C-alpha positions as CSV (number, residue, x, y, z in Angstrom):
1,M,0.0,0.0,0.0
2,N,1.5,3.3,-1.1
3,L,1.0,6.1,1.5
4,K,1.6,9.8,1.1
5,Y,2.1,10.1,4.9
6,C,3.3,7.2,7.0
7,Y,2.2,8.9,10.3
8,W,0.4,12.0,11.6
9,R,1.4,13.7,14.8
10,W,0.6,16.5,17.2
11,E,3.3,17.9,19.5
12,G,2.2,18.6,23.1
13,A,-1.5,18.1,22.2
14,L,-2.6,17.1,25.7
15,S,-2.0,19.3,28.8
16,S,0.1,18.1,31.7
17,Q,-3.1,17.9,33.8
18,T,-4.7,15.5,31.3
19,C,-1.5,13.4,31.1
20,D,-1.4,13.2,34.9
21,K,-5.1,12.2,35.0
22,I,-4.4,9.3,32.5
23,I,-1.3,8.2,34.5
24,D,-3.4,8.2,37.7
25,A,-6.0,6.1,36.0
26,G,-3.3,3.6,34.8
27,L,-1.5,3.4,38.2
28,S,-4.8,2.9,40.0
29,K,-4.9,-0.6,38.6
30,R,-2.5,-3.5,39.0
31,S,-0.2,-3.9,36.0
32,E,0.8,-7.1,34.3
33,T,3.8,-8.1,32.2
34,A,3.1,-7.2,28.6
35,Q,2.9,-10.1,26.2
36,T,2.9,-10.4,22.4
37,S,0.5,-11.9,19.8
38,L,2.6,-15.0,19.8
39,D,2.1,-15.8,23.5
40,G,-0.9,-13.6,24.4
41,S,-3.3,-16.6,24.6
42,K,-1.3,-18.2,27.4
43,K,-2.5,-17.4,30.9
44,V,0.8,-18.5,32.5
45,L,4.1,-18.6,30.7
46,A,6.8,-21.1,31.4
47,T,10.2,-19.9,32.6
48,N,11.8,-20.3,29.1
49,D,8.9,-18.5,27.5
50,V,9.2,-15.6,29.9
51,K,12.9,-15.3,29.0
52,K,12.2,-15.3,25.3
53,L,9.4,-12.7,25.8
54,L,11.5,-10.3,27.8
55,K,14.1,-10.2,25.0
56,I,11.3,-9.1,22.6
57,R,9.1,-7.0,24.9
58,N,9.8,-5.9,28.4
59,S,7.2,-3.6,29.9
60,N,4.2,-3.6,32.2
61,V,0.7,-2.8,31.0
62,V,-2.8,-1.9,32.3
63,F,-5.9,-1.9,30.0
64,L,-8.2,1.1,30.3
65,N,-11.7,1.7,29.0
66,N,-12.4,5.2,30.3
67,Q,-14.9,6.9,28.0
68,W,-13.4,10.4,28.6
69,I,-10.0,9.1,27.3
70,F,-11.6,7.5,24.2
71,D,-13.3,10.8,23.5
72,I,-10.0,12.6,23.5
73,I,-8.3,10.0,21.3
74,H,-11.1,9.8,18.8
75,S,-11.2,13.6,18.2
76,Y,-7.5,13.4,17.0
77,L,-8.0,10.0,15.3
78,H,-10.6,11.2,12.9
79,Q,-8.5,14.3,12.0
80,A,-5.3,12.2,11.5
81,N,-7.2,9.8,9.2
82,K,-8.3,12.7,7.1
83,N,-5.2,14.8,7.2
84,A,-2.9,11.9,6.3
85,E,-5.3,11.0,3.4
86,W,-5.6,7.4,4.6
87,N,-9.3,7.6,4.8
88,F,-9.3,4.1,6.3
89,Q,-12.7,2.7,7.2
90,H,-12.9,2.0,10.9
91,D,-15.6,1.4,13.5
92,F,-14.2,0.5,16.9
93,T,-11.2,1.2,19.2
94,E,-9.9,-1.6,21.4
95,S,-9.2,-1.2,25.1
96,M,-6.4,1.3,25.5
97,Q,-3.1,0.1,26.8
98,F,-1.4,2.1,29.5
99,T,2.3,1.1,29.3
100,I,5.1,1.4,31.8
101,Y,8.7,1.3,30.7
102,G,11.2,1.3,33.5
103,K,15.0,1.2,33.3
104,K,16.2,-1.3,30.6
105,Q,12.7,-2.0,29.5
106,H,11.9,-1.9,25.8
107,Y,9.9,-3.3,22.8
108,T,11.8,-4.6,19.8
109,W,10.7,-4.1,16.1
110,H,7.1,-5.2,15.6
111,N,3.9,-4.1,14.0
112,D,0.4,-4.2,15.6
113,C,-1.3,-6.4,13.0
114,F,-2.2,-10.1,13.6
115,P,-1.7,-12.7,10.9
116,E,-5.5,-13.1,10.5
117,P,-8.5,-10.9,11.2
118,Y,-10.2,-11.5,14.6
119,S,-12.2,-14.7,14.6
120,L,-15.8,-14.7,13.5
121,D,-16.7,-16.3,16.7
122,H,-14.8,-13.8,18.9
123,P,-16.7,-13.3,22.2
124,F,-17.2,-9.6,21.4
125,K,-19.2,-8.9,18.2
126,T,-17.4,-5.6,17.5
127,Y,-14.1,-7.5,16.9
128,R,-15.4,-10.3,14.6
129,G,-13.7,-10.3,11.2
130,K,-11.9,-7.0,11.9
131,I,-8.3,-6.0,11.7
132,R,-6.2,-3.4,13.3
133,K,-5.9,-0.4,11.0
134,I,-4.6,2.7,12.9
135,S,-2.3,2.7,15.9
136,C,-1.9,5.6,18.3
137,V,0.8,6.4,20.9
138,V,0.5,9.2,23.4
139,Q,3.6,10.4,25.3
140,L,2.4,10.8,28.9
141,S,5.7,11.4,30.7
142,D,7.7,14.5,31.0
143,P,10.9,13.8,28.9
144,K,13.0,15.5,31.5
145,K,12.1,12.7,33.9
146,F,13.5,9.8,31.8
147,K,16.1,9.0,29.1
148,G,15.9,6.6,26.2
149,G,12.6,5.0,25.3
150,E,12.5,6.6,21.9
151,L,9.8,5.5,19.6
152,E,11.1,4.7,16.1
153,L,9.2,3.9,12.9
154,D,10.6,1.7,10.1
155,F,9.0,2.5,6.8
156,G,10.8,-0.4,5.2
157,R,8.3,-2.5,7.2
158,K,10.9,-5.3,7.7
159,G,12.1,-4.4,11.2
160,N,15.5,-6.0,10.9
161,K,19.2,-4.9,10.8
162,N,19.2,-4.9,7.0
163,T,16.5,-2.3,6.8
164,S,17.0,1.4,6.8
165,S,15.3,2.6,10.0
166,I,13.8,6.0,9.9
167,K,13.0,7.9,13.1
168,V,10.0,10.2,13.4
169,D,11.3,13.5,12.1
170,K,12.0,14.6,15.7
171,P,12.5,12.2,18.6
172,F,9.1,11.4,19.9
173,N,10.1,12.2,23.5
174,T,10.4,15.9,22.9
175,K,7.1,17.1,24.4
176,R,4.7,15.7,27.0
177,G,1.2,15.1,25.7
178,S,2.3,14.5,22.1
179,I,0.2,12.1,20.0
180,I,1.2,10.1,16.9
181,F,-1.0,8.0,14.7
182,F,0.3,5.5,12.1
183,P,-1.1,2.5,10.1
184,S,-0.9,-0.6,12.3
185,F,1.1,-2.4,9.6
186,V,4.0,0.0,10.0
187,W,6.9,-1.5,11.9
188,H,8.1,0.3,15.0
189,R,10.0,-0.1,18.3
190,V,10.6,1.5,21.7
191,K,14.3,1.6,22.5
192,P,15.4,0.7,26.0
193,V,14.8,3.3,28.8
194,T,18.2,4.2,30.4
195,K,16.9,6.3,33.2
196,G,13.6,7.0,35.0
197,T,10.2,5.7,33.8
198,R,8.3,6.3,30.6
199,Y,4.5,6.2,30.6
200,S,2.6,6.0,27.4
201,L,-0.9,5.2,26.1
202,V,-1.4,3.0,23.1
203,C,-4.6,2.4,21.2
204,W,-5.6,0.3,18.2
205,T,-8.6,1.2,16.0
206,I,-10.1,-1.6,14.0
207,G,-12.2,-2.0,10.9
208,N,-13.0,-4.3,8.0
209,P,-10.0,-5.9,6.2
210,F,-8.5,-4.0,3.3
211,V,-9.7,-5.1,-0.1
């Protein structure tokens, strides 16, 4: 798929007060070790599986469904979809993922798509037969309070050392409250945090498969 724009972003879109409120919502719940689509169906991972997982993805997550947060994200989502000229059909946003990256935590190259659409017998009707189309990342932490943890996008979509990796035009840790949207098939990573803690909010908006 040829795209005129591979992402759309707003610098410092959310106020510090709003970021604090989202962080408070995330920290009010018990976090769990983040998994991947390869092991997400397992309730308990074996020791070897945990070691493999942490090499790929090492962070803690909480899932949120606060309507006021959805309302904020959706206002920017619709504009990004239009401004970037994607005009993707979409009809539902999954539970939002509040993510905690402490020192040395990271997420290697990946995209947010699954190999197949959600099952037609998925317990939630809104998911059935749908795919992830637009991903969103909100920078919640003040960049002065952590180092590392840079979000990088790879427009070669291969996510390996032989691919030319292209950062977002400015490091995505420059301003608190910044929001970036990109197609869910775009490869991306979060580099290891070297100091402090990075909080972010991640969302995936789904719709009918591309034709």
